[in-house]
ROTINU-658496 format. One line per 3 residues: number of its first residue (from 1); their letters; for each residue z, x, y of N, C-alpha, C. Coordinates in Angstrom, 1 decimal, padded with zeros to 4 digits, always signed. Each point is the difference from the previous one (the first is absolute). Layout:
<atoms>
NUM) a) Z/X/Y/Z/X/Y/Z/X/Y; ...
</atoms>
This chain:
<atoms>
1) xxx) +034.4/+037.9/-103.6/-000.4/-000.4/-001.2/-001.5/-000.3/+000.0; -000.7/+000.6/-000.8/-001.5/-000.1/+000.0/-000.4/-001.3/-000.8; -001.2/-000.3/+000.1/-000.5/-001.3/-000.5/+000.1/-000.1/-001.6
4) xxx) -000.3/+001.1/-000.7/+000.1/-000.1/-001.4/+001.4/-000.2/-000.5; +001.0/+000.6/+000.7/+001.4/-000.2/-000.4/+000.4/-001.4/+000.3; -000.5/-000.6/+001.1/+000.3/-001.3/+000.4/-000.6/-001.0/-001.1
7) xxx) -001.2/+000.2/-000.4/-000.7/-000.8/-001.0/+000.8/+000.0/-001.3; +000.4/+001.2/-000.4/+000.7/+000.2/-001.3/+001.4/-000.7/+000.1; +000.7/+000.0/+001.1/+001.2/-000.6/+000.2/-000.2/-001.6/-000.1
10) xxx) -001.0/-000.4/+000.7/-000.3/-001.5/+000.0/-000.4/-000.4/-001.4; -000.8/+000.7/-000.7/-000.4/-000.3/-001.3/+001.2/-000.1/-000.9; +001.0/+000.9/+000.1/+001.2/+000.0/-000.8/+000.8/-001.2/+000.3
13) xxx) +000.1/-000.4/+001.3/+000.7/-001.1/+000.4/-000.6/-001.3/-000.6; -001.3/-000.1/+000.1/-000.7/-001.1/-000.5/+000.2/-000.2/-001.5; -000.1/+001.2/-000.7/+000.2/-000.1/-001.5/+001.4/-000.4/-000.4
16) xxx) +001.0/+000.5/+000.7/+001.4/-000.4/-000.3/+000.2/-001.4/+000.4; -000.6/-000.5/+001.1/+000.2/-001.4/+000.4/-000.6/-000.9/-001.0; -001.2/+000.3/-000.5/-000.7/-000.8/-001.0/+000.8/-000.1/-001.3
19) xxx) +000.6/+001.1/-000.4/+000.8/+000.1/-001.2/+001.2/-000.9/+000.1; +000.7/+000.1/+001.2/+001.2/-000.8/+000.2/-000.4/-001.5/+000.0; -001.1/-000.3/+000.7/-000.4/-001.4/+000.0/-000.3/-000.6/-001.4
22) xxx) -000.7/+000.8/-000.8/-000.4/-000.5/-001.3/+001.3/-000.1/-000.9; +001.0/+000.9/+000.2/+001.2/-000.1/-000.7/+000.8/-001.3/+000.4; +000.0/-000.3/+001.3/+000.7/-001.2/+000.4/-000.7/-001.3/-000.5
25) xxx) -001.4/+000.0/-000.1/-000.7/-001.1/-000.5/+000.4/-000.2/-001.5; +000.0/+001.0/-000.7/+000.4/-000.1/-001.4/+001.4/-000.5/-000.3; +000.9/+000.3/+001.0/+001.4/-000.4/-000.2/+000.2/-001.5/+000.3
28) xxx) -001.0/-000.7/+000.6/+000.1/-001.4/+000.3/-000.2/-000.8/-001.3; +000.9/-001.0/-000.3/-000.1/-000.8/-001.2/-001.1/-001.0/+000.1; -000.4/-000.5/-001.2/-001.2/-000.9/+000.0/+000.2/-001.3/+000.7
31) xxx) +001.2/-000.5/+000.1/+000.3/-001.3/+000.7/-000.3/+000.2/+001.5; +000.5/+001.1/+000.6/-000.3/+000.3/+001.4/-001.5/+000.2/+000.3; -000.6/+000.7/-000.9/-001.5/+000.2/+000.1/-000.7/-001.3/+000.0
34) xxx) +000.4/-000.9/-000.9/-000.7/-001.3/+000.0/+000.2/-000.8/+001.2; +001.2/+000.0/+000.6/+000.3/-000.7/+001.3/-000.8/+000.6/+001.1; -000.1/+001.3/+000.0/-000.8/+000.7/+001.1/-001.5/-000.4/-000.1
37) xxx) -000.5/+000.0/-001.2/-001.4/-000.4/-000.2/-000.2/-001.4/+000.4; +000.9/-000.9/-000.3/-000.1/-001.4/+000.4/+000.0/-000.2/+001.5; +000.9/+000.8/+000.6/+000.1/-000.1/+001.5/-001.3/+000.6/+000.6
40) xxx) -000.6/+001.0/-000.5/-001.2/+000.6/+000.5/-001.2/-001.0/-000.1; -000.1/-000.7/-001.2/-001.0/-001.0/-000.2/+000.2/-001.2/+001.0; +001.2/-000.4/+000.2/+000.3/-001.1/+000.9/-000.4/+000.3/+001.4
43) xxx) +000.3/+001.3/+000.4/-000.4/+000.4/+001.4/-001.5/+000.1/+000.1; -000.7/+000.4/-001.0/-001.5/+000.1/+000.1/-000.6/-001.4/+000.0; +000.6/-001.0/-000.7/-000.5/-001.4/+000.0/+000.3/-000.6/+001.4
46) xxx) +001.1/+000.3/+000.6/+000.3/-000.5/+001.3/-000.9/+000.6/+001.1; -000.4/+001.2/-000.2/-000.9/+000.6/+001.0/-001.4/-000.6/-000.1; -000.4/-000.3/-001.3/-001.3/-000.7/-000.1/+000.0/-001.4/+000.5
49) xxx) +001.1/-000.7/-000.2/+000.1/-001.4/+000.4/+000.0/-000.1/+001.5; +000.7/+001.0/+000.7/+000.1/-000.1/+001.4/-001.3/+000.3/+000.7; -000.9/+000.7/-000.7/-001.3/+000.3/+000.6/-001.0/-001.2/-000.1
52) xxx) +000.4/-001.0/-000.7/-000.8/-001.2/-000.2/+000.5/-001.1/+001.0; +000.5/+000.3/+001.1/+000.5/-001.0/+000.9/-001.2/-000.8/+000.6; +000.2/-001.2/+000.5/-001.0/-000.7/+000.7/-000.6/+000.7/+001.2
55) xxx) -001.2/-000.3/+000.4/-000.6/+000.7/+001.1/+000.7/-000.2/+001.3; +000.7/-001.1/+000.2/+000.7/-000.2/+001.3/+001.3/+000.7/+000.1; +000.5/+000.5/-001.1/+001.3/+000.7/+000.0/-000.2/+001.6/+000.1
58) xxx) -001.2/+000.4/+000.0/-000.2/+001.5/-000.1/+000.5/+000.6/+001.3; +000.3/+001.3/-000.1/+000.6/+000.7/+001.2/-001.1/+000.2/+001.1; -001.2/-000.3/-000.3/-001.1/+000.2/+001.0/+000.2/-000.9/+001.2
61) xxx) +000.6/-001.2/-000.3/+000.2/-001.0/+001.1/+001.2/+000.4/+000.9; +000.9/+000.8/-000.4/+001.1/+000.4/+000.9/-000.4/+000.7/+001.3; -000.9/+001.0/+000.0/-000.4/+000.5/+001.2/-000.8/-001.0/+000.9
64) xxx) -000.8/-000.9/-000.7/-000.7/-001.0/+000.8/+000.9/-000.9/+000.7; +001.1/-000.4/-000.6/+001.0/-000.9/+000.6/+000.6/+000.7/+001.2; +000.3/+001.3/-000.1/+000.6/+000.8/+001.1/-000.9/+000.1/+001.1
67) xxx) -001.3/+000.3/-000.2/-001.0/+000.1/+001.1/-000.1/-001.4/+000.7; -000.1/-001.0/-000.8/-000.1/-001.4/+000.6/+001.2/-000.3/+000.9; +001.2/+000.3/-000.5/+001.2/-000.3/+000.8/+000.0/+000.9/+001.3
70) xxx) -000.5/+001.2/-000.1/-000.1/+000.8/+001.2/-001.0/-000.5/+001.0; -001.1/-000.5/-000.5/-001.0/-000.6/+000.8/+000.5/-001.3/+000.7; +000.7/-000.8/-000.7/+000.5/-001.2/+000.6/+001.0/+000.3/+001.1
73) xxx) +000.9/+001.0/-000.3/+001.0/+000.4/+001.0/-000.7/+000.6/+001.3; -001.1/+000.8/-000.3/-000.7/+000.5/+001.2/-000.7/-001.0/+000.8; -000.5/-001.0/-000.6/-000.7/-001.1/+000.8/+001.1/-000.8/+000.7
76) xxx) +001.1/-000.2/-000.6/+001.1/-000.8/+000.7/+000.5/+000.8/+001.2; +000.1/+001.3/-000.1/+000.5/+000.8/+001.1/-001.1/+000.1/+001.1; -001.2/+000.0/-000.4/-001.1/+000.1/+000.9/-000.1/-001.3/+000.8
79) xxx) +000.1/-001.1/-000.6/-000.2/-001.3/+000.7/+001.3/-000.5/+000.7; +001.1/+000.6/-000.3/+001.2/-000.4/+000.6/+000.9/-000.8/-000.8; +001.1/-000.5/+000.5/+001.0/-000.8/-000.7/-000.6/-001.3/-000.3
82) xxx) +000.3/-000.5/-001.2/-000.5/-001.4/-000.4/+000.8/-001.1/+000.8; +001.1/+000.3/+000.6/+000.7/-001.0/+000.8/-000.5/-000.1/+001.4; -000.9/+000.9/+000.4/-000.5/-000.1/+001.4/+000.4/+001.3/+000.7
85) xxx) -000.5/+000.1/+001.2/+000.4/+001.2/+000.8/+001.2/-000.3/+000.9; +001.1/+000.7/-000.2/+001.1/-000.2/+000.8/+000.2/+001.1/+001.0; -001.1/+000.8/+000.2/+000.1/+001.1/+000.9/+000.1/-000.4/+001.5
88) xxx) -000.2/+001.0/+000.8/+000.0/-000.3/+001.5/-001.3/-000.7/+000.4; +000.1/-001.0/+000.9/-001.2/-000.6/+000.5/-000.6/+000.9/+001.0; -001.3/-000.1/+000.3/-000.7/+000.8/+001.0/+000.6/-000.1/+001.4
91) xxx) +000.6/-001.1/+000.3/+000.6/-000.2/+001.3/+001.3/+000.9/+000.2; +000.7/+000.2/-001.1/+001.2/+000.7/+000.1/-000.2/+001.5/+000.0; -001.2/+000.5/-000.2/-000.2/+001.4/+000.0/-000.4/+000.5/+001.4
94) xxx) -000.3/-001.0/+000.9/-000.2/+000.4/+001.4/+001.3/+000.4/+000.7; -000.1/+001.0/+000.9/+001.3/+000.4/+000.7/+000.4/-001.1/+000.9; +001.3/-000.2/+000.1/+000.6/-000.9/+000.9/+000.3/+000.7/+001.3
97) xxx) -000.8/-000.3/+001.1/+000.1/+000.7/+001.2/+001.2/-000.2/+000.8; +000.7/-001.2/-000.2/+001.2/-000.2/+000.7/+001.1/+000.9/-000.5; +000.1/+000.3/-001.3/+001.0/+000.9/-000.5/-000.3/+001.4/+000.5
100) xxx) -001.3/+000.4/+000.0/-000.4/+001.3/+000.5/+000.4/+000.2/+001.5; -000.2/-001.0/+000.8/+000.5/+000.0/+001.4/+001.5/+000.2/+000.1; +000.7/-000.8/-000.8/+001.5/+000.1/+000.0/+000.5/+001.4/-000.3
103) xxx) -000.6/+000.6/-001.0/+000.4/+001.3/-000.4/-000.3/+001.1/+001.0; -001.2/-000.2/+000.6/-000.5/+001.0/+001.0/+000.9/-000.1/+001.3; +000.4/-001.2/+000.4/+000.7/-000.2/+001.2/+001.4/+000.5/-000.1
106) xxx) +000.6/-000.1/-001.1/+001.4/+000.4/-000.2/+000.9/-001.0/+000.7; +001.3/+000.3/+000.2/+000.9/-000.9/+000.7/+000.4/+000.5/+001.4; -000.8/+000.9/+000.5/+000.2/+000.5/+001.3/+001.0/+001.1/+000.1
109) xxx) +000.5/+000.5/-001.1/+001.1/+001.0/+000.1/-000.6/+001.4/+000.1; -001.3/+000.1/+000.0/-000.6/+001.3/+000.3/-000.9/+000.5/-001.2; -000.3/+001.2/+000.1/-001.0/+000.6/-001.0/+000.8/+000.2/-001.3
112) xxx) -000.8/+000.1/-001.1/+000.5/+000.2/-001.3/+000.7/+001.4/-000.1; -000.5/+001.0/+000.7/+000.6/+001.3/-000.1/+001.4/+000.0/+000.7; +000.1/-000.9/+001.1/+001.3/-000.1/+000.6/+001.0/-000.5/-001.0
115) xxx) -000.4/-001.0/-000.8/+001.0/-000.5/-001.0/+000.4/+001.0/-001.0; -000.9/+000.9/-000.4/+000.3/+001.0/-001.0/+001.0/+001.0/+000.6; -000.2/+000.3/+001.3/+001.0/+001.0/+000.6/+001.3/-000.6/+000.2
118) xxx) +000.1/-001.3/+000.2/+001.3/-000.6/+000.2/+000.9/+000.1/-001.3; -000.7/-000.1/-001.2/+000.8/+000.0/-001.3/-000.2/+001.3/-000.7; +000.0/+001.1/+000.7/-000.2/+001.3/-000.5/+001.1/+000.4/-001.0
121) xxx) +001.2/-000.4/+000.3/+001.1/+000.3/-000.9/-000.2/-000.7/-001.4; -000.4/-001.2/+000.1/-000.2/-000.8/-001.2/-001.1/+000.7/-000.9; -001.1/+000.4/+000.6/-001.1/+000.6/-000.8/+000.4/+001.3/-000.6
124) xxx) +000.8/+000.8/+000.8/+000.6/+001.2/-000.5/+000.9/-000.2/-001.3; +000.8/-001.0/+000.1/+000.9/-000.4/-001.1/-000.8/-000.5/-001.2; -001.1/-000.8/+000.2/-000.8/-000.5/-001.1/-000.8/+001.1/-000.6
127) xxx) -000.4/+001.0/+000.7/-000.7/+001.2/-000.5/+000.9/+000.8/-000.9; +001.2/+000.2/+000.5/+001.0/+000.8/-000.8/+000.4/-000.7/-001.3; +000.1/-001.3/+000.1/+000.4/-000.8/-001.2/-001.1/+000.0/-001.0
130) xxx) -001.3/-000.1/+000.4/-001.1/-000.1/-000.9/-000.3/+001.4/-000.7; +000.3/+001.1/+000.7/-000.3/+001.3/-000.5/+001.2/+000.7/-000.7; +001.2/-000.7/+000.0/+001.1/+000.6/-000.6/-000.1/-000.2/-001.5
133) xxx) +000.8/+000.8/-000.8/-000.1/+000.0/-001.4/+000.8/-001.2/-000.5; +000.1/-000.2/-001.3/+000.7/-001.1/-000.6/+001.5/+000.0/+000.4; +000.5/-001.1/+000.2/+001.4/-000.1/+000.4/+000.9/+000.4/-001.2
136) x) +001.1/+000.7/+000.3/+000.9/+000.5/-001.0/+001.1/-001.0/-000.3
</atoms>
């Protein structure tokens, strides 16, 4: 379909639509027209009245309140909890050498690889259980 045919079809559609609209407007009785006109004027008056709100109620303040709240939250997170710091004390972050010695020495039963070789059947079972499909 070329452009001139498309324009002609669109023009015909617009002409028919306008004629149907005008016919439908003429079919409305005067009482309904009066109510529609009153409703339109009431809506226009409400729009004018709402634009005369006080300066402190304007929507300009809404983003400012949001930015202020974000800034207060950021400062609170930066400075820490208002109840104080309940985190780890510097002394507790140092390694406990007694525990390290206990783990390194073991219980005298031998090397860690020896323990793995003793329970080889268990590790084979655990591997098969972990890699098996869902139970039926």
